[in-house]
N, C-alpha and C positions, 0 to 999 in steps of 0.2 A: 502492500500498499504506500508505503513512504517512498517508494523508489519511483514509483507511478505520480505521487505528487509531484517530487521534483523533476521526473521527464515534461510534467504539464507547466511548471514552473517556467523551467527554461525557455520552452516553446512561443509560449505567451509572451518570456520577458525580451524574446529577438522579434518577435511578430511585429509586438509595437514599441519599436524604438525610439523616437521622438517623444511619443508618451512616458515612454518607459526611463528614459533621460532627461523628460523635465520633471519630474516625480525625483530621482536622482540631485538634480540642481538642486532643489527647494531644500530639500533636507540637508545638501552639504551644505548650504549658505546657510539656513536656520541656525546647523551643530557648529560650524565655524567660527561665526559669531558669538554663537552664546558659552563654547567653551575655551572658547581667546579668554571673552573675561572675567569665566569663571574659576578658571586659571590662574590668572592677575591676583582676583580674588579672595582665594582660595592662599594663594604664598601669600598676599599681604596681612590676614586675618588669623595664618595659624598661630600654633603657641609657641612662643618663643625658647622655652627650657623645658622642654617637654618630659617629664614624670618627675620635673621640681619645682614646676609655676606655683602649686597648691602649699608648698611650704615657703614663700616668695611673699613680705609683707613690704606696702610705702608707709613709713609713718609721716603722719602732717599733725602740727599741732599749728592756732592761730597765732601768730607771733607781732600779725597789722593792726596796729588801732583802728587802721582805717576801713579793714574789711566788713565791717557791723554784722559780724558774725554768721555771717552765709557761707559761704566755702572758704576753709584755710588757705591760704596761697599754698603752692604747690612746692615751695623748696622752705629751706627754712635761713633763719639768720645762723650766726659763727656760733655766737658761743651757745645757745638752744641745741646744735645740733652738735656739736661735739661733745657737750654734757652727756646728753642721751645716749653718745656713740660710748662715751666713758665707762657707763653706769654699767656696759654689759648684761643687759638685764636680755637679751634672746640670743638663741643659738649661735650663731654669728651675728652681725651685725657691720656696715662698711658706710662710709662717707662717699658721695660721688660728686665732683663739679669738675666745668669742662672749662678751656682756653683754647687761645692760637698761643706758638711759640716758635722762635726760631729756632731750627734745627738743624746740623750740618754734621759732617764726620769729627772727631778730634783734632786730624790733621791737615783740613781746610780743602783735602781732594775735592769737594765737590760745596758750590754756594751753599753758603741757608736757606732753609724752605722756610715758610710757614703752614705746620703743618697742626694737626689736632691734638692736642695734650688733653688727657684725663687723670687729674688730680684724685686718687681713691686711697682705702686701705687695704691692708693684704688679706682678708676674707674674700675681696673680692672674687678670686680668679678660681676658688674652689667655692665659694656660695653660687658663683654661674656658670661652675661646671667648665671654664675656662680651658680648653685645650692647649698642650706647650709642643712644640719642633725641638727645641733646645733650650737649655736652661730649668729655672723654674720661676716661682713669685718670691718677692722679699718675704720676710718677715715680721711677724709683731714689733721684733725690738726694731725692725728699721724705720717703722711707721714713729715709734715715740722716743727713736734715738735722727729724726729725721738724715737720715744716712741717705746720701745722693746716687741712688739706685733708679733704674729702669726697666721697663720691660716693652718690647717692640712686637710692632706687628711685620706679620708675615712680607707683607709689601714694602713695606720700611728698610725691614731686612735685605729684602731683595734689591732694592733701590743702593742701598749704602753699601752692603756687602755683597752683590751678589750670590745670594742665597745662603750663600757659608754661615757655620756656628759661628757665631758673634759675640756670643756669650764674654765675658771677660774687658772686651773692647770701650774703650769711651766715644761716646758721643758729646755732643756741646748742645744744650737747650739752655737759651737766651746766653746767658755770658758764663755757664757754669759745666762743668767736665761733669759729667754722670757715667755713671758705669753700666753697663748694660750684666744683668742677672737672669732675664730670660726672653726665650722670641716663642709669639703666639706660632700656632699652625696654623691654617686655615681656618676662620670662624667668619661667620654670617650670622648672626640672629635677624632674624627681620619678625617686627619693627626694633631698633636699637632704644629698645626698651629700657635701658638706665640710663636712656638719656633724655626722654620723654615726658614734656612737661609743657604745660600750658596750648594744649592744644587744643580745647575748646574755644579760645582766644585767636584761633590762627583763619578761620573762616573756611573752613573747610581742607586748605590748602595744610596737609600733615605728610610729603613727600618726603621733608627732611627729619623724617622720625624712621626713614630706608636708610640713612647714607651709607655707609661702608663704616667698621668699628675703626675707634681713634688710633692713628697711627703711635704714642708714646702714653705708659702707663707710668705712673712715680707715686712713689707716697704723698699725704695728703699735703703734711705740714712741709715734707721737702718743697712740693712743689707751689706751695704760699712764697717760700722764702727764694724760688730761684725763679720765678714768673709770675711774683703776686700782682704785679699791676697789670696785668693782660684778663685777670677774672672779673667777667664782668656780672652784675649784676641782676636780678629778676626783677623784683620790685625793691622798689623805695620809699621811704614816709620821713626825707629827711630832707633839709635845703643842700643845692651840690656841694658846697663847701666842707660839707659833714662828711661826703663820701670819700675823700682821700684812703682810707684807712679799711676796705670791707670787713676784717676783722673784727673793727671798733664802731661800724656806719649799722643805723640801723635801715637794713638791706634783707633780702631774703635772698639764695644760690647757691644753696648746697642741700642734695637729695638726702635721704637714710634711708636704706636698706634694710631689710632682719629678716631672719630665716628661723623658725618657728614651727617647730615639729607634727605637732599635733593641739587638739582645740583648749586643751588645760593652759599651754604655753600663750595662748593665740588670746584669750581673754586675763592672763594674765599680765601681756603688755600691754593690753590695752588700758586693765584699772591703772598700769606704771603711769603709762601717758598722761589721765585722764589725771592723776597726782599731779605730775611734773606739770602740768599745766595748770594746778590749782596752785601751788609752790609758788610758781611765777609769776600770778598772778597778786598774791600777798607781796612780793618783792615789787609788784608794780611795772612788770618788764611785759604781761600777757594781758589783755582788756577780756579776753572771751575764752575766757580757760576752758569752759565747756565744749567749745566747738575743736575736737580732735578725730584726727580721721585714722582707719588704722585698713587700706585697701590691702587686697592679695594682687594678686602681678597681672590678672587677666583684667581684675574690675578698675585696676588704675591703669588701663590700659582703653577699656571700651570708657573709664569719664573724662578720656583725653580724647576723644573720637580718631581713633589712630588709623583706620584703614582712609584713606583719601576720598572726599565724597565724590569727585568726578566716576571714579572706581566704582561706587556703588549705585550711582544714577545709569552709569555705561552697561553693569551689569543688567540692572532688569531693565532696559531699551534692549539690549540683546534676545533675551528670555521674552521678552514682549515679541519683539520680531520672530523668534522660534516659535512662541503661539499664532500668529500669520502665514508662517511656511506651513505649519500642519495644518489651517483652513483648508490653503491649496488644495494639499496630499489626498486631502480626504476628498474632495471634490475632481481632482486627478483619476483616483483611485475607484470613484463609484464611475465616474464615465469609462474607464478600464475595462471595469466587472460586467456595469451593463452592455458594454461592447458585447461581450463575452456571452450573452443571457442565452443566446442558441445551443451553444455547445452544454451549456450548464444542462440547460433544460434536457438535452438529448442522454448525459449520463444519471438525473433525476430519472429520466421514463424507464434506463435501463438498469435502475434498481441504489444508487447512490442515495446515501443521507442525507439530509440537511446538515449533520455535523461534519460529514465527510465534504463538503463542498465549504463549509466554513473556514478548514483545516486548511483548505487547498489556496482561499483568498486571504488567508494570513501567511501563508508561508509564502505567497507572489510577497506580498506588501514586507517581509520579514526581508527577502531578498533584497529588494528596493533599500530595506533600510540598510544593510550591509553592506551595499557599493554607495549609501551617500556616507554611511558611516565611514568608506575608504575616503574617500572625496571630500568628506569633513574634517577628516584629522590632518589631508594635507593644506586644508585654510585655515586648520587652528597652528599649524606651525607656521604660514607665513602671515598671520596676524599675530602671533608671539616675536616675527622675526620684527615685525614693522613697531609693535611696542619697543624692541630693544633699540630704537632708533630714534625711539623720543628721547628729548630732554630731560628726564625724570631719575630719581636716584636710586629708583629700583630697578632700571632696566636688566640687571644682572640676575635679578630674581627669575625671569619671565621664560622661564623652560618648560615642557612638558616634563611630568614625573610620571611614574606605571602607574601610579594608581589615577589618571587623568588623563593615560593612554586607555586604560580601561573604560573610563566614565566615558570617553567617547563613543568605541562603538553601543558599551551599553545603552545610550542616549539613544543615540541614531534607530537602533534597534524598535527599544520601546517608543517610540516618536510614531515609526513606520506604521507596529504594530497597531496602535493607540487610535491614528487614523485611519486603519485599516479596518477596524470592529465595523463603524455605521455600514461604509460601502458595502462587506462581507454580509453583513446582517442582510441588507438590505435584495442581494442580488438573491438569498437564500430563499426570502421570502416571494418572489416571482413562482406560482403557479409553474408547473412544466408544459400543461397544453398550452398553458399563452405564447411562452419561449421557442416550441416547436412548432407554433405557424411562422416564427420567422423566417426558420430554414426556409 
């Protein structure tokens, strides 16, 4: 029975090549558009720390007296951040702040480059499971001792040292000699979660959250000594002449991430935040002590609307286009099946059941869907190629992985089967006598 159905499918497909081609094209275009945008959407909205993100939290205290008690600032001022970090109330805790810095080899063989520098603490690498190619992270003693050491990215190591093991070598950061203790392996979290802030104020343009990881990582306090003048505040509530020293200025600019391994520790750390805010209010440093937050990594990304708004809109429009293509395929399949109604009537008169006719029609729809999937895959690959030509920070992420490859074919066949149900039912409901009169 199956071999017969396949023979009929092959015969009908080849007999109506123009109609078949139109249906394949409709499915391919719809699949290509929808899968291109869905692939980008999936890559941009994925979990940057799979298996760990549920234990990573972002801590906030409302240190801004001008916030009106709505949402606390996205980052903390220096004194509050350092005090919370030194308290050591979490399984791990890190400080993070970003800046630009002039970097070059110590021997001046290359000109200085303005690169991204991340000031952080030693637990950054183990907490976020950052892979190393050479060397290792600095120690907690290097944090407190303000040791002049650094970890550099794989790309910077390639530029400066040709990809060789550069551990022990010295680079110039600003005007200071800094010893390399580690070189990262390829690491591309998407989004760059530890640098996310202010997304809800970006007007939907959050593509900067998908930039490449920083070039240089240095101990937090060392970074302030070496490159202090290049750190910029996120928000300030003072006059400009009071902002010369960010360590004393009433400004927010430092993020605090913590790792909490179970719900009891989460509850305990939230109480610690609340108590700390209450104490700061007694000292006159905080106005809205009750306005604290402890968000998971996922909640923090959602709060900052990290997926670019244009990608979301494009995804919606692409699937709306796929629905239009589906309607067109329904109409074409209906015309195709009704055109074969005399043959269907003859088969019914010879004893074929409605179920057999229905199965044959769906088999034809599935065959068209498979062909549409092959063409749709090619269009998806072309669409992703066009995405990679755009001037956006996430272009290196726009590739089709195995799950999306399989989904392309699954969606094309599912769409064709869905489109084939109504025409198949319509073809099987016509009486055989009526169909035989058309022979």
